[in-house]
N, C-alpha and C positions, 0 to 999 in steps of 0.2 A: 437387600433390604433398605440400605441407605439411599440408593438411587430412587426407589419407589417412594420413600418418605419425602424426598426432595420434590419429585414430580407431583405429589399429591398436596403439597403445602400451598395454601391459598396465598395470594399476595400479588405484588407488582410483577415480579418475574415468574410468570406461570408458563411452563413449557407446553402446556396443552393448548395455549393460544399464543403461539410464538410471535407472529407478526405484530399483533396488537401489543403484547407485552414489550417487545423490543422497541416499538414505536414510542410507547409511553415512557419507557426508561430513557430512550435517546433524547427526547425533547425536554424531559426534566433535567437531565444532565447538562444539556446545552444551555438551558436557562440559568443553571447555577454558574457555569463557566462564564457566560456572558455577564452576569451580574458582578462576578468577582473582577473581571477585566475592566469593565467600565467604571467600577467603583474605586479603582486604584488611582492614586495620585500620579502625576507625570504624563508625558505625551503619548505613551504607548510604545510598542516594540520598534516601530519604524517611524521616525520623525520626518520622513520625506513629505508627509501630508501637510506639514506646517508651511510648505512652499506653495500649496494650492490656495486659491482664493476661498475665503471663508464666508462670504456674504450669503445670507439666506439660510445658513445652517442652523444658527441659533434660534430662529423664529419657530422651528418645529422641534427644537431640542434634539437635533440629529447629529450633534458633535460626537456622541458616544461611539457610533460605528467607525469613526475615523481612527480610533485606537487599533482597529483590526487591520487597517490597510497597509499593504506593502507593495513594493514594486514587483509586478508579476501579472500574469494572465494576459497582458498586452491587449491585443485586438479583441479577444474574447470578452474581457471586462468592458472594453469600450463599446462593443456591440450591445451587450446586455444593459449597460447604463443608458444607451440611447433609447431604450424602451421607456425610460422615465422622462423623456423630453417634454411631454405634456405638463410636467410639474416644474418647469423651469422657473416659474414665478416664485416658487418657495424653496427650490432645491438648486444649489450650485453644482458645479462639476465634481468637486471633491465628495460631496454628499452622495451624488448619484453613483460614483465609483465605489464608495464605501458600501452602500446598500446592495448594489449588484454583486460585489465581490463576496460579501458576507453571506448573502442569500445563496449564491452558487456553492460556496464551501459547505454550508450546512446541508444543502440538498445532496451534494456529492457524498458527504460522509454518511448521511442517512441511507442512501441507496447502496453505499458500500457495505453497510451493516447487513442489509437484506441480501446482497449478493454473496457475502461470506456465509450466511446461513444456507443458501441454496448450494453453494460450492461444498460446504461441509456435508450436506446430504449426499451429494454425488460421491464423495470420498469415503464416508463412513456408513452411509445408509441410514434408515430410520425405522427399521423393523422392530428393534427392541427399545426399552426405556432408556438404557444407557446410551445407545446411539443417538436417540433424540435429544438427550441431555447434553451430549458432547456438541452436537450441532448448535443447540440453543446457547449454551454457555460460551462457546467460541464467539458467536456474534455479539453476545452481551459484553464480553471482554473488549471487543473492538470499539464499543461505545466509549469506554474509559481508557482508550489507548494512550500510552505515554506521550504521543504527539500533542495531546492536550489542546491548548488554545490554537495551535497551528492548524488544527482540523476545523476551526471555526473562522479563522482569518483568511483573507485572499492570498493564500500561499498555494504552492503546487501540491502539497501533501494530500489534501482531501480528494482532489480531482485525480491525482495519480493513483491513490488507493482504490477509488471507485473503478477506474479503467483497468488497473492491473488485476484486481480481484474478479471483475466481470470477465476479463479476458481468460482468466484461469477457469472460471465457471464454464464458459463456452467451450474452452479446450477440453475440460474434463468430460463435458457432455459428448464431445466428438469421440473421445476414447471409449465411452460406454456404448455409443452408437456403433462403433466399429466392432465391438464384441458381439453384437446381435445382428451383424450383417447389414446394417443400414449405411451402405457405402456413400450414397448420394448425400444423405443428411450429414454424414461424417465429413465429407469434403467441404460442404457448404459451411459447416461450423468451424472447420480449420481456417478457412479463408476469413471468416468473420472475426474469429479470435485474433488472427494476425492483424487485422485492421484496428482492432481495439488496443492490442499491444503496441502497435505503431503510434497511435494517439497518445498512449501512456508514455512512450519514449520521448515524444515531443515535449510533454510536460516535465518529465524528469528523465535525464539520460540513462539512469540506472535501469530503466525499463528494458534496455537492450539485453539485460540478463535473462529475460524470459525467452530469448532466442535459443537457450539451451533446449527448451521443449522440442522445437522443430529440428535442431541438430540431432537430438537423441532419436527422434522418430525417423529421421532420414537414415541414420545408421542401422536402425532396426529393420527398415524396409530394404535397405541394401543387403543386409545379412540374409533376409528372407528370399530375396531374388537369387542370391548366390547359392543358397542351400536347397530351395524348393523349385527353382526355375522361374521363368518369366510368366506372369499371368497379366491379363488386361487390368484387373482391379488393383493388383500390387503395383503395376507400373504407373497407373493413374494416381494411386495414393502417394507414391514417391514424388511424382510431379507436383501434386498439390502441396505436399509438405515443403518442397524446395521453394515454390512460389510464395508460400506463406512466410517462410523465413526471409525472403527478399522483401516482402511487404513490410514486415516488422523492421527490417534494417532501414527502410526508407524514412522511418520516424527519426532515425539518428542522422541520416545522411542529408536529407532534403533541407532541414534548417541550416545546415552548414553550407550547402550550396547557395542558399539565399544570402548568407553572410559573405561568402566568397564573392558573389556577384556585386554586393554592395560595397565591400571594403577592399577588394583586390583588383577588380576589373578596371575601375577608373584609375589612371596612373597618378592623379594628384592626391588620392586618399589611400594609397596602398599602405598596409600595416606590416609590421615585421613578421607576423605569423604567415603571411601570404607566401613567403619564400621557402617555407619548410617543405620537406619531402611529402609529408601528409599535412596539408594546411587546415588544421582543425581549430576553429575558433573556440570550441569547448576547451581543448587542451591549453590554448594560449591564455584564456581568461583564468582558468584554474591555476595555471603555472605562474603567470605574471602578477595577477592581482590577489590571489588567495594562497599562493605558495603551497599548492597541493602537489604532492608527488610521493614516490616510494620512500617511506620512513621519514619524510620531512617533518612530520608532526611529532616525532619521537624526541621531544626536548623536555628538559626538566620543568620548564614553565608550564607545559601542557599536562603535567601529571594530574592536576585536579580535574581536568576535562576527561582524561582516561578513567578516573575514578567515578566521575559522573556517568560515563557511558558503560561502566563495567557491569552493572546489573542487567542491562538490556543485552549487552554482548554475551554475557553468560547464558542468558535464556535462549538467545538465538543459536549459540553454538550447541548447547545441550539439546535443544529441540531438533536441530539438524541431525545430530547424532541419533536421537530417538527415531526420527523419520527413516533414516537409512537402516537402522537396526530392525525396525518394523518390516521393512521390505525384505531384508535377509531372513527374518524369522518366518515370513509367509511362504518362503520357498524351501525352508528347511524341515525335513521330516523329524528332526531331533528336537526342535524347539517346543517348549511347553506351551499350554494354552494361555498362560499368563503373559507370555512373551509376544503373543500374536495380537497386536493392536487391531489388525484388520484380517478377517478370515479370507476374503477374496483376493486372489493373486493380482487380478486386474486393478483393484482399488489400491492394493499395496504398491503396485508399480506406479500408479498415479501419485500416491503420496511421495514416493521417492523422487519422481520427476519434479514435483512442486517444491521439494526440499532443497534441491541443488541450487536454484537461483538465490534462495535465502542464505545458504551456506556461502555462496560466492560474495554476496553483499557483506556478510560478516567479515570475511577475509579482507575485502577491500576497505572496509571501515577501519580495521585495525592497522593496515599497512599504508593506505593511500589517502583516505578522506580526512576531513576534520572530524575526528572520531565522535564528538558529541552529537552530531546530526543523526546518528543511528537511532536516537530516541524518537526522531521524527519520521525518518524514511522507512523504519521498520513497520510502520502502520499498514503498509500496503502488501505485506507478506503474511500468508495465513498460517503457516506451520506452527509458529510459536504460540498462537492462540489455541490451536488444537492440543498442543503439548500441555499448556496450563490447564485446559479443560479436563484432560485426562488425569492430571495431578490432583485437581480439586475433587474429582469423583473417586480416584484411587481404586484399589482393589477391594471390592465389597464395602467401600466407604471408609476404609481404615485411615486413609490420608486426608479425608475431606476437611476435617476441622483445622488441622495444622496449616495446610497449604492455603485454604481459604483465608485464614487469619493473617497470613503473611503476604500473599500475593495480591489479593483483591483490595483490601484496605490500603496496602502500600501503594498500589497504582493510583487509587483515588487521592491519597495524600500528596503524592508526587505531582499529579495533574493540577491540583488546586494551588500548590506552591508555585508551580510553573506559570499558572494563570496570573498569580499576583506579580511575579517577575515580569511576565509579558506585558501586563497592563501598566507597569511602572518603568519600562525601558531599562531593566536591570538584567545582568547575566544571572543564570545561564539558560535563559528561555529557549 
């Protein structure tokens, strides 16, 4: 009864018109965040733009986007900003970078919201009102992700979120195609998903965690070959899975090969990390400049940052447990209907596969990363959105009011406070 009343309620978020409603909500929210950031005193989260020439910016009042600029996106932003070259008479280089970067981030986040909606349909279906609401609410929650202003600024988070969730959508489609015997389409989608995951890994190295999907598939195919014997389709499927995993790995390896060629091949510029057994520039930068390593962040002075990250970590861990339990319940004859989040074993298996990379991310955030960044990087992982959506809906609407009151307004308040801190160059943005 509760889910029907929600779906029938007129207003901005109308699940019967999902794309339109999500689009309106998205752009309204982005307008609010933008106005909060540019209205704050101070230079913005990254002051490196103060080193860029400012001539021409003030003439069009375009200094505001500079508050969003950070070092990142490299040649991509440079290429996009070159599109604005005809405006050189009124826009300087920093203004073009700002406009290109902010535009790209907004577009990537918007497409990420739509990709999450389609991914949710693949995992949960859309036959019932509850299923449609889960898909819709999950995408709506992604709009107000705790990454906040980092999904509007030229940072890696919005592009990674779009690429990772899109890769998961394509991968999930390949799993569903496999169930109905569409082997050619399945193989094509696996390779395409690998390419998208590889691009996501170039943007943020934690994209490599999606490699679990191909590792799991490879083990399943090997098990099938050993138990059922060799068949052409199974053999080809295994080959495609292995190739896909290698393609994804290239997103991690190739940038490091370029770095090795630049900093290690010429004898006069060789760096200390070049002589390591595994010469990883990622590892060197994280170790030498950011002091990232196993339990290194576990210091008394970092307790406030652990407290800041605790709500998101708790949600990630709890939702990961929820996803794994849903998989076990789908294959258990003794599980009650209330325990079965998904009735289809294929979709439950899909949920489990998508849960593991998120669980790995949570573990690494606690033990290795600067823990507070989990509020940002979690935006590209879908399972916790699904978990909150199920909590909001509850069983026959019992939990709807309490969870909605705590989770959703809490996320909005956090995002707005973070936007103020971001725009004023204050921690803990």
